[in-house]
C-alpha positions as CSV (number, residue, x, y, z in Angstrom):
1,X,145.9,105.5,104.1
2,X,145.7,105.9,99.8
3,X,148.1,104.8,97.8
4,X,149.2,105.7,94.4
5,X,151.3,103.3,92.2
6,X,154.3,103.5,90.7
7,X,154.8,102.0,87.1
8,X,157.6,100.5,84.8
9,X,158.0,100.4,81.4
10,X,154.9,98.9,79.7
11,X,152.5,99.2,82.4
12,X,153.8,96.9,84.6
13,X,153.4,97.8,88.2
14,X,156.6,98.2,90.8
15,X,154.9,98.8,93.9
16,X,152.2,101.4,95.6
17,X,153.3,104.5,97.6
18,X,151.4,106.7,99.9
19,X,149.2,109.3,98.0
20,X,147.4,111.5,99.8
21,X,144.2,112.3,97.4
22,X,142.2,110.9,100.4
23,X,139.7,109.6,97.3
24,X,138.6,106.4,98.4
25,X,136.0,103.3,96.3
26,X,134.1,100.9,98.3
27,X,132.7,97.7,97.6
28,X,131.9,94.1,98.8
29,X,133.8,90.6,98.0
30,X,133.2,87.5,98.8
31,X,135.0,85.3,101.9
32,X,136.1,83.6,99.1
33,X,137.5,86.5,96.8
34,X,139.0,88.0,99.7
35,X,141.0,85.3,100.5
36,X,142.3,85.2,96.6
37,X,143.3,88.5,97.0
38,X,144.8,88.5,100.2
39,X,147.1,85.2,99.0
40,X,147.8,87.2,95.4
41,X,148.9,90.7,97.2
42,X,151.1,88.4,99.9
43,X,152.8,86.7,96.9
44,X,153.3,89.5,95.0
45,X,154.5,91.3,98.4
46,X,152.0,94.5,98.1
47,X,149.3,95.1,101.2
48,X,146.3,94.4,99.8
49,X,145.3,98.1,98.8
50,X,148.0,98.7,97.2
51,X,148.0,95.0,95.0
52,X,143.9,95.8,94.5
53,X,144.9,99.7,93.6
54,X,147.5,98.3,91.1
55,X,145.1,95.2,89.4
56,X,142.1,98.2,89.0
57,X,144.4,100.5,87.2
58,X,145.7,97.6,84.8
59,X,142.6,96.1,84.1
60,X,141.3,100.2,83.9
61,X,143.9,101.3,81.4
62,X,143.2,97.5,79.2
63,X,139.4,98.2,79.0
64,X,140.2,101.8,77.4
65,X,142.7,100.8,75.4
66,X,140.3,97.7,73.9
67,X,138.2,100.5,73.7
68,X,140.3,102.8,71.5
69,X,141.8,100.3,69.1
70,X,140.4,99.2,66.3
71,X,141.2,96.5,64.3
72,X,140.7,95.9,61.0
73,X,140.7,92.7,58.4
74,X,142.9,92.3,55.9
75,X,140.1,93.4,53.7
76,X,138.8,96.5,55.1
77,X,142.6,97.7,55.7
78,X,143.7,97.5,52.1
79,X,140.6,99.5,51.5
80,X,141.1,102.3,54.5
81,X,145.1,102.3,52.7
82,X,144.1,102.7,49.5
83,X,141.2,105.5,50.7
84,X,143.8,107.4,52.0
85,X,146.2,107.4,48.9
86,X,143.2,108.5,46.8
87,X,143.0,111.3,45.5
88,X,139.9,112.2,45.6
89,X,138.1,115.4,46.7
90,X,135.8,115.3,50.0
91,X,131.8,115.0,48.8
92,X,129.3,117.0,50.5
93,X,128.6,114.8,53.2
94,X,132.2,114.7,54.2
95,X,132.5,118.6,53.9
96,X,129.1,118.9,56.0
97,X,130.8,116.5,59.1
98,X,133.9,118.5,59.0
99,X,131.9,121.8,59.1
100,X,129.7,120.4,61.6
101,X,132.6,119.0,63.8
102,X,134.4,122.5,63.2
103,X,131.6,124.2,64.9
104,X,131.0,121.6,67.6
105,X,134.9,122.6,68.6
106,X,134.3,126.4,68.1
107,X,136.5,126.5,65.4
């Protein structure tokens, strides 16, 4: 039976509940990895499926978070804030980029 994960605040997994979506992921692991996963699932009080889904979802969310967040150096951060505070008008390249963006978005 497929499982869904119940999340608590800050993305902590609580438990797996039945999920009738029917979607599957199939993959093979070494015997050593399987035993490790089984031991971890028991330690967490979950089935192997519930543990695997919870772990994969946490890893997926972390990967997407890392991919969507940009960290600036102190120097770059100051330069960025300075540009935001500036009263400068958009140059021709920025206006062209905005026009292209709006055209692609259908605006």
